[in-house]
C-alpha positions in Angstrom: -45.8 28.6 -34.4 -49.0 30.2 -32.9 -48.8 33.5 -31.0 -50.9 34.7 -28.0 -51.6 37.7 -25.9 -53.2 37.8 -22.4 -54.9 41.0 -21.4 -55.4 41.3 -17.6 -58.0 43.3 -15.6 -58.4 43.6 -11.9 -56.3 42.7 -8.8 -53.0 41.1 -8.2 -54.7 37.7 -8.0 -55.7 38.2 -11.6 -52.2 39.2 -12.6 -50.9 36.0 -11.0 -53.6 34.0 -12.8 -52.5 35.6 -16.1 -48.9 34.4 -15.4 -50.4 30.9 -15.1 -52.5 31.3 -18.3 -49.3 32.4 -20.2 -47.5 29.4 -18.7 -50.1 26.8 -19.9 -50.1 28.3 -23.4 -46.4 28.4 -23.7 -46.1 24.9 -22.3 -47.9 23.6 -25.4 -46.0 25.8 -27.9 -47.6 29.2 -28.1 -45.4 32.3 -28.2 -46.2 35.6 -26.4 -46.8 38.2 -29.0 -45.5 40.9 -26.6 -42.1 39.3 -27.2 -42.2 40.0 -31.0 -43.6 43.5 -30.8 -46.6 42.9 -33.1 -49.9 44.6 -32.5 -52.4 42.5 -30.5 -54.7 42.2 -33.5 -52.2 39.9 -35.2 -52.1 37.4 -32.4 -53.5 33.9 -33.1 -55.1 33.8 -29.7 -56.1 36.8 -27.5 -57.1 35.9 -23.9 -59.1 38.3 -21.7 -58.6 37.6 -18.0 -61.5 39.5 -16.5 -62.5 41.1 -13.2 -66.1 41.4 -12.0 -65.7 43.6 -8.9 -66.8 46.9 -10.5 -69.6 47.6 -12.9 -67.4 49.1 -15.6 -65.6 45.8 -15.8 -68.4 44.6 -18.1 -68.3 47.7 -20.2 -64.5 47.5 -20.6 -64.6 43.8 -21.6 -67.3 44.2 -24.2 -65.7 47.4 -25.5 -62.4 45.6 -26.1 -64.2 42.6 -27.6 -65.9 45.0 -30.0 -62.6 46.5 -31.0 -61.3 43.0 -31.9 -64.3 42.0 -34.0 -63.0 43.5 -37.3 -59.7 41.6 -36.8 -61.8 38.4 -36.2 -63.9 39.0 -39.3 -60.7 39.6 -41.4 -59.0 36.5 -39.9 -61.6 33.8 -38.9 -58.7 31.6 -37.6 -57.9 34.1 -34.9 -59.3 32.9 -31.5 -60.6 35.0 -28.6 -61.0 33.5 -25.1 -62.6 35.1 -22.1 -61.7 33.8 -18.6 -61.6 35.0 -15.0 -64.3 36.3 -12.6 -66.6 38.0 -15.2 -66.6 34.8 -17.3 -67.4 32.8 -14.1 -70.3 35.2 -13.5 -71.8 35.7 -17.0 -71.0 32.3 -18.5 -72.9 31.7 -21.8 -74.2 35.3 -22.0 -70.7 36.4 -23.1 -71.2 34.4 -26.3 -74.7 35.8 -26.7 -73.4 39.4 -26.5 -70.2 38.7 -28.4 -70.7 35.7 -30.7 -67.3 36.0 -32.2 -65.8 34.8 -28.9 -64.4 31.2 -29.2 -63.8 30.1 -25.6 -65.3 31.0 -22.2 -63.7 29.5 -19.1 -63.9 30.3 -15.4 -61.7 30.8 -12.4 -61.6 27.1 -11.5 -60.3 25.6 -14.7 -57.5 27.8 -16.1 -55.5 24.7 -17.0 -58.2 23.7 -19.6 -57.5 26.7 -21.8 -55.3 24.9 -24.5 -57.7 22.0 -24.8 -60.7 24.3 -25.1 -59.0 26.3 -27.8 -58.3 23.1 -29.7 -61.9 21.9 -29.4 -63.3 25.3 -30.5 -60.9 25.2 -33.5 -61.9 21.7 -34.4 -65.7 21.9 -33.8 -66.0 25.5 -35.2 -68.3 26.5 -32.3 -67.7 28.4 -29.1 -66.6 26.2 -26.2 -68.0 27.3 -22.7 -66.7 25.4 -19.7 -67.3 26.7 -16.2 -66.6 24.6 -13.2 -68.2 25.2 -9.8 -65.2 24.2 -7.7 -61.5 24.3 -8.1 -60.1 21.7 -10.6 -56.4 22.1 -10.0 -54.8 24.6 -7.5 -53.4 27.3 -9.8 -49.9 27.1 -8.3 -49.4 23.6 -9.8 -49.8 25.0 -13.3 -46.9 26.2 -15.5 -46.2 29.9 -15.1 -44.6 32.7 -17.2 -43.8 35.3 -14.6 -43.6 39.0 -15.6 -40.6 39.9 -13.5 -37.2 38.3 -13.0 -36.7 39.8 -9.5 -40.2 40.0 -8.0 -42.9 37.3 -7.8 -46.5 36.7 -6.8 -47.0 33.6 -4.7 -50.6 32.4 -4.0 -51.1 31.0 -0.5 -54.9 30.5 -0.8 -57.8 31.0 -3.1 -61.4 31.7 -2.4 -63.1 33.5 0.5 -65.4 32.5 3.4 -66.8 36.0 4.1 -70.2 37.2 3.1 -69.8 40.9 2.5 -73.0 42.1 1.0 -71.3 44.2 -1.7 -68.8 41.6 -2.9 -69.3 38.9 -5.6 -65.9 37.3 -5.2 -66.9 34.4 -2.9 -69.5 33.3 -5.5 -66.9 33.4 -8.2 -63.8 32.1 -6.4 -65.5 29.7 -4.1 -64.7 28.9 -0.4 -61.2 29.4 0.9 -58.7 26.7 -0.1 -55.2 26.8 1.6 -52.0 25.5 0.3 -49.7 23.6 2.6 -46.9 25.7 4.1 -44.2 23.4 2.8 -45.4 23.8 -0.7 -45.5 27.6 -0.4 -42.0 27.8 1.1 -40.6 25.3 -1.5 -42.0 27.6 -4.3 -40.4 30.7 -2.7 -37.1 29.0 -2.2 -37.1 27.9 -5.9 -37.9 31.5 -7.0 -35.1 32.8 -4.9 -32.8 30.3 -6.5 -33.8 31.8 -9.9 -32.9 35.4 -8.7 -36.2 36.6 -7.2 -35.5 38.9 -4.2 -39.1 40.0 -3.5 -42.3 38.0 -3.1 -45.9 39.1 -2.5 -48.1 36.5 -0.7 -51.6 36.5 -2.2 -55.0 35.5 -0.9 -58.5 36.9 -0.9 -58.0 37.1 2.9 -54.3 36.2 3.5 -54.6 36.5 7.3 -57.2 33.8 7.5 -54.7 31.4 6.0 -54.7 28.1 7.9 -58.5 28.0 8.4 -58.7 24.9 6.1 -56.2 22.9 8.2 -57.2 24.4 11.6 -54.2 26.6 12.5 -55.2 30.1 13.5 -51.5 31.1 13.8 -50.5 29.7 10.4 -50.1 33.1 8.7 -47.8 34.5 11.3 -45.8 31.3 11.2 -45.5 31.6 7.4 -44.2 35.1 7.6 -41.6 34.1 10.1 -40.6 31.1 7.9 -40.1 33.5 5.0 -37.6 35.4 7.2 -35.4 32.2 7.3 -35.0 32.0 3.5 -31.5 33.3 2.5 -31.5 35.8 -0.3 -35.1 36.8 0.1 -34.9 40.6 0.6 -38.6 41.6 0.7 -41.8 40.0 1.7 -45.2 41.6 1.2 -48.8 40.3 1.4 -52.3 41.3 0.3 -55.0 41.6 1.4 -55.8 41.0 5.0 -59.2 41.3 6.6 -59.5 43.6 9.7 -61.8 41.1 11.6 -59.1 38.4 11.5 -56.0 40.6 11.9 -54.3 39.4 15.1 -51.4 40.8 17.2 -49.5 37.6 16.4 -49.4 38.7 12.7 -48.3 42.2 13.7 -45.5 40.8 15.9 -44.4 38.5 13.1 -44.1 41.5 10.8 -42.2 43.5 13.4 -39.8 40.6 14.3 -39.1 39.4 10.7 -36.7 41.9 9.0 -37.5 41.0 5.4 -41.3 41.5 5.9 -41.9 45.1 4.7 -43.4 47.8 6.9 -46.4 48.2 4.7 -50.0 47.1 5.2 -53.1 47.2 3.0 -56.0 47.1 5.4 -59.4 47.6 3.7 -61.7 49.8 5.8 -64.6 50.2 3.3 -66.6 52.6 5.6 -66.1 54.5 8.8 -69.7 54.2 9.8 -70.5 51.3 12.1 -74.1 51.2 10.8 -72.8 50.9 7.2 -70.2 48.3 8.2 -73.0 46.2 9.8 -75.1 46.5 6.6 -72.0 45.4 4.6 -71.5 42.4 6.9 -68.0 43.6 7.8 -67.5 41.9 11.2 -65.5 44.7 12.8 -66.3 48.3 13.8 -64.4 51.6 13.4 -63.0 51.5 16.9 -61.7 48.0 16.4 -60.1 49.1 13.1 -58.4 52.1 14.6 -57.1 49.9 17.4 -55.4 47.6 14.9 -53.7 50.6 13.3 -52.5 51.8 16.7 -51.0 48.4 17.5 -49.4 48.2 14.1 -47.8 51.6 14.5 -46.7 50.8 18.1 -44.7 47.7 16.9 -43.9 49.1 13.4 -43.3 52.9 13.7 -43.5 54.5 10.4 -45.4 51.7 8.7 -47.3 52.8 5.6 -51.0 51.8 5.8 -53.2 51.8 2.7 -56.9 51.0 2.4 -60.0 50.4 0.3 -63.0 52.7 0.7 -66.6 52.5 -0.8 -68.6 55.7 -1.1 -72.4 55.6 -1.5 -73.3 52.1 -0.2 -77.1 51.7 -0.1 -78.6 53.6 2.8 -75.4 55.7 3.5 -76.5 59.0 5.1 -74.5 62.2 5.2 -73.8 61.4 8.9 -72.5 58.0 7.9 -70.2 59.6 5.3 -69.0 62.1 7.9 -67.9 59.1 10.1 -65.9 57.8 7.1 -64.2 61.2 6.8 -63.4 61.2 10.5 -61.9 57.6 10.5 -59.9 58.5 7.4 -58.5 61.5 9.1 -57.6 59.5 12.2 -56.1 56.7 10.2 -53.6 58.8 8.2 -53.5 56.5 5.3 -50.5 56.7 2.9 -53.0 56.1 0.1 -56.5 54.8 -0.5 -58.2 53.0 -3.3 -61.6 54.8 -3.3 -64.6 53.5 -5.2 -68.1 54.6 -5.9 -70.5 51.9 -5.0 -71.9 50.1 -8.0 -74.6 47.4 -8.1 -73.3 43.9 -8.7 -76.1 41.5 -9.7 -76.2 38.5 -7.4 -75.0 40.3 -4.2 -77.4 41.2 -1.3 -76.6 44.9 -1.6 -77.9 44.9 -5.2 -81.5 44.6 -3.9 -81.2 46.8 -0.8 -83.5 49.8 -0.5 -82.2 53.4 -0.5 -79.8 53.2 -3.3 -77.9 56.5 -3.4 -78.4 58.8 -6.3 -75.3 59.1 -8.6 -74.9 62.8 -8.1 -74.8 62.4 -4.3 -72.3 59.6 -4.6 -70.1 61.6 -6.9 -70.1 64.7 -4.6 -69.1 62.6 -1.5 -66.5 60.8 -3.5 -64.8 64.0 -4.5 -64.9 65.3 -0.9 -63.3 62.1 0.3 -60.6 62.2 -2.4 -59.7 65.7 -1.4 -59.4 64.8 2.3 -57.2 61.7 1.5 -55.1 63.7 -1.0 -54.2 66.2 1.7 -53.4 63.5 4.2 -51.2 61.6 1.7 -49.3 64.8 0.7 -48.7 65.6 4.4 -47.5 62.1 5.1 -45.2 62.1 2.1 -43.8 65.5 3.0 -42.4 64.0 6.2 -39.9 62.1 4.0 -38.2 65.2 2.6 -34.6 65.0 3.5 -34.8 61.4 4.7 -32.9 58.4 3.3 -35.0 55.6 1.6 -34.1 52.2 0.2 -35.6 51.6 -3.2 -36.0 48.4 -5.2 -35.5 49.6 -8.7 -38.4 48.5 -10.9 -39.1 48.1 -14.6 -42.1 50.1 -15.9 -43.1 51.8 -12.6 -42.4 55.3 -13.8 -44.4 56.3 -16.9 -42.5 59.6 -17.3 -39.1 58.3 -16.5 -37.8 58.8 -20.1 -39.0 62.4 -20.1 -37.6 63.2 -16.6 -34.4 61.2 -16.9 -35.2 59.4 -13.7 -35.6 55.8 -12.7 -38.4 54.5 -10.4 -39.0 51.9 -7.8 -40.6 51.1 -4.4 -39.4 52.0 -1.0 -39.6 49.4 1.8 -43.0 50.8 2.8 -44.1 50.5 -0.8 -44.1 54.2 -1.6 -43.3 55.0 -5.2 -40.0 56.8 -5.6 -38.7 58.5 -8.7 -35.0 59.1 -8.4 -32.2 60.7 -10.5 -28.8 59.1 -11.1 -26.0 61.6 -10.7 -23.8 62.4 -13.7 -21.2 59.7 -14.0 -22.9 57.6 -11.4 -23.5 53.8 -11.6 -26.7 53.0 -13.4 -28.7 50.5 -11.3 -30.6 47.7 -13.1 -34.2 46.7 -12.4 -33.9 44.4 -9.4 -31.0 46.3 -7.8 -31.5 48.3 -4.7 -30.5 52.0 -4.3 -30.3 54.3 -1.3 -31.3 57.9 -2.0 -32.4 61.0 -0.2 -35.9 62.3 -0.8 -35.9 65.9 -2.1 -39.5 66.5 -2.8 -42.9 64.9 -2.0 -46.2 64.7 -3.9 -49.4 63.0 -2.9 -48.7 59.8 -4.8 -45.0 59.6 -5.0 -41.6 60.8 -3.7 -38.8 62.4 -5.8 -35.1 61.9 -5.0 -32.9 64.1 -7.0 -30.2 64.0 -4.3 -27.7 62.4 -6.7 -27.8 65.5 -8.9 -27.5 67.8 -5.8 -24.6 65.9 -4.3 -26.6 64.0 -1.7 -26.7 60.3 -1.0 -26.8 57.9 -3.9 -25.6 54.3 -3.5 -26.2 51.3 -5.6 -26.4 47.7 -4.3 -26.2 45.1 -7.0 -28.4 42.2 -6.2 -29.3 38.7 -7.5 -32.5 40.2 -8.8 -30.5 42.7 -10.9 -28.3 39.8 -12.1 -31.4 37.8 -13.1 -32.9 40.7 -15.0 -29.6 41.4 -16.8 -29.3 37.7 -17.8 -32.6 37.9 -19.6 -31.9 41.0 -21.7 -31.7 40.3 -25.4 -33.5 37.0 -25.0 -36.9 36.2 -26.6 -39.9 37.2 -24.6 -39.1 40.8 -23.7 -36.8 39.7 -20.9 -39.5 37.7 -19.1 -38.3 34.6 -17.2 -38.7 31.2 -18.8 -41.7 29.1 -18.1 -41.7 27.1 -14.9 -43.4 23.8 -15.4 -45.8 23.4 -12.5 -44.5 23.6 -9.0 -40.8 24.6 -9.3 -38.2 22.5 -7.7 -35.4 24.0 -5.7 -32.1 24.1 -7.6 -28.9 26.1 -8.1 -29.3 29.8 -9.1 -28.9 30.6 -12.7 -26.1 33.0 -11.8 -24.0 33.4 -8.7 -24.3 36.7 -6.9 -21.9 37.7 -4.2 -23.4 40.5 -2.2 -21.2 43.5 -1.5 -20.7 43.6 2.3 -20.5 47.4 2.2 -24.1 47.6 0.8 -26.8 48.4 3.4 
């Protein structure tokens, strides 16, 4: 029996890819070392699924590879594989910098990993295989999902945009869309297994349908998800503002299980910088989208991505970003300092901003957004929220005697169970009253103070409970390729008094 561990960096797309990598390994007999609680250095195979979006991704990878080198020297039979976006970009240079790596594979041939490991083991040399186009759509590969009650579902891969700061299109290729019936069949099968929440994934989810010529395809897909019995929550990430239509907003508003949360990357509030970034919208258009969303979905939580210090950004440009952020009232923002990515147009642009200037602007932007997030969260004090209980969301839960999960609008909520109260399981849903707000989370100690605390047991909680005590740290079993719709593993009868 050979063991493995997959280490994941980057976005939810990478997390989903890692579930597929785990699936293809387990389908040929490997066992996840996380399920047997051994340190990673004792695994027979360690796989790094990499990201290439930020500069420190390179440093993080090579640092971790360096930490594994002593284990590789001690046990030459141990194999190390590097895949994902950074592997697609750097290719053979990975082996030059870390010659103890056995396999390098790209974003287009994840299913080849077991064969590449076998070849490297037999030939005693590093195997490097990078394809320039998609070999097999990832969703057709076996998968070992991380959660019994929540699942990531890919609806497309690749990107047709040409943002000057982004290397993703070069690494993931042009957009490829799955057929709607395949997506819905996968979701129905997941629900039959106990999943109650899905997140639809794509580099630009709202351009879904471009490959088969249907501009309304994404809205139709959201509405179709609303017709799947037992599917409690639908999320998606990430849309592009230039392609975000009122049809999608109406689909969100008219489909009860589509959650009132929206991640809408802004990147910059300066129209001049947006043009240099080749972002085909302007700040007024962006703010107009947010106004329309909030008109149809009052109270929707909107989050964003922001880049500080793009080449040529002036203090006036940065002030525009601050003004748009203040007007947008984001629930949270992923804020990044611009870093050069070789191979992108922005890498060779003049007027690269000094690090000290970028750092100072970054800190000012963080302070503004922190105040906004805290003010927005403070409006929830005394209000009831519905929380899907999660496993592993609250790092301090053991110390604080709380549980954690996500509200419908995706805000993180830490909540206390009243003395003698029913203990919800991951995958169950609770209703609690918020007692305190912080910039990045809400606290609901209402159960302790005699306020609202109700537990709704769900099929997701049943699915989680059924896996406890089983091998693999409670992770669902491997699904072999596209799942087929079948009977649920356990029958859950919803309590009609819940929600």
